[in-house]
N, C-alpha and C positions, 0 to 999 in steps of 0.2 A: 744456662740461664739466657733467655731471649733478650734481644735489644730493648724491646718494649718494657719488659719486666725490670731490667736494670735502670731504664729511664724513670720508671715510676718509683723505684726504690730511691734513686738519687733525689728526686723532687720531694718525695715524702719525708725523707730524713731531714732535708733542709727545712721544710715547714715545721716538722715536729720539734727539732732543736730550736728553731726560731721562737716558737710559742712557749718553749720551756725557759726562755730568757737567755739563751746562748747568744752572744753578739753575732750579728748577721754575717760578718766576714767568716767567723769560725764555723757557723752553721753551714754556710756554703761549702767551705773546705771539707768539712766532715762528710757531707753528702757525696762530694766528688771522690774523696779518697776511698770511701766504702765501695762506691760503684767501680772504682779502678780495680779493686780486688777481684771482681768478677769478669774482668776483661784481660786480654793479653798484654795490655799496656803496663809498663813498670811504674812503680811509685817515683823513681828518679825522673822519669820523663814527665810525669804530671807536675812534680815540683818545679822542673825546668819550665813548664808551660806557665806556671804562676809567675815566675820571674820574667818570662818573655812578655807577659801581659802588661807589666809595668815598665819594661825597658823600651820606652818610646819618648823621643825628644819632645814631641808636642805636649805630652802630659806635664812637662815642666812649667807650662804656662799656669797651671792651677795654683801652685804655691805662691807665685808672684801676684796673681789676682787676689788670693786670700790675704797676702801681706798688705796689698794696697788697701783693702777694706779694713783690716785691723789697724793700720797706721792712721787711717782717716778717722776712725771712730775713737780710738784711744787717745789721740792727740787733740780731740775736740774740734777738729776742722769741720765736722759734720754740722755743728751748731749753725754755721753760716748758711749752709744749704737749707736747714730747717727754717731759718729766719726768712730766706727768700720765698719758700713755699708758703709761709704764713702771710706775708704781705701780698702775695698773688691771689690766694684763695681763702685766707682766714676769715674774710667777711661773709662768705657764703653760708647758707644753711648747713649745719653740721660742719662748721669751719675746721675743727681739729681733725675730723675724719677726712676731710678733703686734703688737709696738710699731710696726713699719713700716706695717702695714695700718691700725691704729687712728689713728696720727698722720696718715696720708693722708686718712682720713675727716674728721678735725678740720681739717686744713689746706685740704682741698677747699672748705670753707665760707668760705675767705678769699681764696685766690689765683685759682681757676678755671683754672689753667695746669698741665698735666702737666710741662712742662719745669722750672718752679719747684719742683715737688714732688720731681722726680728730683734736682735740684741740692741741695736741702736735705738729703734723706735720704742722698745719696752723701757729703756732707761731714760728717754727724753720726753717723748710726746705722751706716752701712756699715763704717767702721773698727772699731767695737766688735764687729760681727758677725765681722769678720776675726779679731780677737783671740780670740773664743770658738770659732773653728774652723769656722764656717759655710763651706760651699763658695761661692766667689766667684761662680760661675755661677748658683747658686740665689739669692744675694743680688741680683745684677743683674736676674734674671728677676722676682723678687718686687717689687723697687722699681719696675721698669717697669710691672708689672701693677697694683700699688697706685696708681701715679701717675695711671692712667687715670680713677680715681674723681673727680679734679678736674674732669673734663669732664662729669660728671653731677650731682653734688651742687652746688647753687647757691653762688656765682655761677659759671656755666659760660660760658667764652668761646665754645665751640661753639654753645651755646644762643643767645647774643647774635647770632652770625653767621646761624644758621638763622632766628631770629625776624626779623632785619632783612631778610634776603633773601626769605623766604617770606611775609612779612606775617603772622606767627604771634605770639601773645602770648608775650613773653619771660618774664614772670612765671609764666605757665602752664607753660612749658617748664622753668623753674627748679624748680617744685614737683613736676612729674611726674617729673623726673630723680632725685628722692630715692630712690624704690623700687629702680630698677635699680642706683643707686650703692651703697646699703646692701647689696643682695644680693651684689654683687661683693665688697664688703669682708668680709661675713660668710663668703662662700664661700672667699675666700683665707685667712681665719683658720682655718676648718675644715680646709682642705688642709694648712696649715702645722702644725696640731696633730697630725694623724694621719699625714701622709706626709713632712713636711719634717724637716730636721735638728733634733735635740733641743735643742742648745745647752746652756748651763749652767742647771741648775734653781736658781732663787732662792727665798728665802722670800717668802711673801705679805706685801705691805706692810701696816703697821699702819694702823689707822683714822686716827690723827693725821697720818700721812704722806700719806694720800689727801686729807685735809682741807687740809693745807699746799700740796700740789701743785695742788689745785683752786682754792684761793684765789690762788695765784701765776699761774694761767693764766686767771683769771676776766676780767681786763681785755682780753686779746687775743680771748677768745671772744665778746666783745660785738660784734665786727665782723660776723659773720653775722646777728646780731640787727638791727644797723643796716641792713644791706643788704636782707634779706628783710622786716623789719618796715616799713621805709620804703616798699618796693614794694607790700606787701599792704595797707597803710593808705592808699595813694594819695598819700602825702606826697612820694615821690621817683619819678622814672623810674629805670630801671637805670643810666643815665649819671650822674644826680644822686646815686644811692646810692653809686656808686663814688667820686665826688668827696667825699662826706661821710665815707666810710670812710678816705680818704687824709688828710683834715683831722684826723680823730680820731687816726690814728697819728702824724701830724706834731706835733700840739699836746698830745697826752695821753700816748700810749704811749712814744714816744722820749724826751721830757723826763723821764718817770717812771722808765723802766727803763735807758736807755742814752744819757744826755745828750751823751756824747762823740761820738756818731755824727752830731751835727748838722753837723759840718764835712765829712762825707762825703755829705751829701744831694745836692749837685750831680751827683756821680757816679752816684747812684741814678737821678736824673731822666734823665741822658744815656743810661744803659744801658737804661732802660725805653723811651726813644724809639727806640733801635736795635732792641729787641725788637719794638716795635709796627710798625716799618717792614717787617719780614719778612711778617707776615700781611697787612698792608695792600697790599703789592705783589702778593701772591698774589690778594687780593680783586679788585684792578683787572684783572689778567690773566684770572682765572677768570670775572669778570663779562662781559667781552668774549667769552670762549669760550662761555659759556652763552647769550649773546644770539645768537651765530652759530649755535650748535647749534639754537636755536629757529627761527631764520630758515631753516635747511636742513631743517626738519621732523624733526630727530632725535628729539625727544620723541614725536612721532606714531609713528615706526617702532618705538621701544622699547615704548611703551605698547600698540601693536597686538600686538606679540609676546607681552607679558605677558598681555594680555587674551585672546589665543588660548588660552593654557593655564589661566588663572585665572578667566576670565569676569569677573563683578563681585563674586566672593567676596572680602571684605576681608582675611581671614586668608591666603588663597592669594596675593593680591596682595602683602601685606607679606612673606610668606616668600620669594617670588621676588625682591622688592627686597632682602631681607636677603642672598640669595645673590649678587645683583649687587654690593652694596656691600661684601661680604666680599672679593670679587675686586678691586673698585676700591680699597678701603682698603689692599690689599697693594702698590699701586703709586703712589697719589696721597695727598697730605696731606688731612686731613679738611676744612679750610677751603675749598680750591678744589673739592673733590669736592661739597660741599654746594651751592656756588654754580653749578657747571657743570650739575649734575643737577637743580637745583630745578625747572625747567620740567617734567621728567619726573615728579618727585615730586608736583607740584601736579596734573598731569593724572590720575595714578593715584589720588591722594587723592579727587578729585572722582568718578572712575569707581566706586570702591568705597564711596563715601559714608562715608569714614573721618574720624574726628575729627582735625583738623590737628595738635593738640598730641600726640595719641597717635602719629600718624605721625612727628612730629618726634623724639619720644623713641626710637622704634624705630630710626630712621636714625642718630641720634647714638650710641646704644648700640652699633650695628653698626660705625660708623666708629671708635669708641673701641677696639674689638677690633683694628682695623687698626694701632693704635699699637704692638702687640707681635707682629705677624705679618710674616714675611719676604716679599719682600726689602727692603721699605721700613722698617717697624717703627721709627718715629722714637724713641719712648720707650725701646725696647729698645737701639737704637744708642747713645743718649746715656748710658743707664745702664751699658751694658757698657764704654763709654769711661771714665766716671768711676770705676767700680769697678776697672777694670784687668783685664778678662778678654776673650778673643776673642769676637767677636759670635756665632760659630757655637755656642760652648759655652753662652752665655746663651740662645740660641735653642732648643737642645735641652732645657734645663731649664725653659723656658717652655711646652713642649708640653702637659704635664699640666694646666697652669693654664688652657688653652683651654677645658676642660670647664666651668669656672665661668662663663666668658663666654657660651658657647653655651647653657647652661641659662638664664642671665639673659635673653638675647635671646629665646629661645623663650617664657619666662614673660611678657616684656613684650608680645609679640605676642598671646598667647593670653588674657591676663587684663587687658584694658584697664580694667575697672572698678576693679581694685586700683591700677593705675598712675595713673589719673585721680582717685583718691579725694581726695588732698590738694588739687589745684587745684579740684575741685568743691566741697570744703568751705570752703577759705580764699579762693579767687579764682574763683568760679563763672562769671563772665562771660568768663573767659579760655578756657573750653572750650565756649562756645556756649550756656551757660545764660542765661535771662532772667527778670526779676522776674515773679512771679505776679501777673497783673492783678486777680485776685479775692481776694487775701489775702497774708499774709506768705510769705517764702521765695522760692525760685527754682524754675523748671521747667527741667529739663535734658533735652535730646534723647537 
């Protein structure tokens, strides 16, 4: 059996099992193991490759970031951040819609998880939007779209997976993700202001109210400072930063704001472990799939096809990859997609002489878009379920919001100097800069 035929068989089995309702991780593993039977590779080696895929210290950052988000939401600390968002933008047209987006930008700096963001907003702001007469389909679409910001503004779980898999600086990806994350947030706020439901117009909050809300949320907002400050100063790795943030919540925030929650902490740890098991299983299966893809020369086939049309033009290469990942994101979760296609990404990054951090942010921003596009649209599915609206209605209301994402993706591709400005300024070595041998400062390629 030829390599091309085995490759087609493996991909087809994955898609068939997936559409039959088999969990994605097991659908991936089934396709890989069946393909292995037609190669000289032993099943023991392939199982070892699955284990090797999750045997990475950097992936330990994921459960700690998940635990941070779970502790913040279940201990009701997030209410203080929602209050701050309300006093800042609640008086604008579509006030609660503005609150959803601004809170997502705040919470993104803490959890790194879209699912956590959707869960918090669906339990807190969505019922208030319902009372004010917002269309539930719009509410679900906006919450899902805003929750994607958590995968761009640090700490981003997608950035951790991408950095660990592609050997790219996680700190650099964190900083470079700020620009597209803020662009999506601002774009959603502009859309809500001009085209969304008006909601109830409220008076502008007084300065003293802003001060009280800012003071109340000051302690939770220290968490992004702990995470990024520790990484930028070199005191912590991303994993250690997540651990320190968890310790801060456990020993400072919860005793200060909600001491009764201490008895529920075992449940938070158990639930976080269950949440972590889902992406970790996907990572294991996707790692084996990506390895087999590379063994069957899949990256060479795809890279040759893209090179045929784009040559070595970095922008054309990235735009063609964007088209590829828009399609891929419609069917596959972002985590396995990153791992499966990483050999292709690395090959094309080298071909176009593209900065690896820039390429990573482009890919992550594109896959973030897949969280709200059918038929997969995981964030949109969860949001529609929590808000209590049919998925197809939420999907139609999300179509106009796609413009915000497409503009952001195009900007990220076309203006690398803007996207990479933060990492070049704060963490220059993460984007390939090196110390000037003849004087102070750094020299950046």
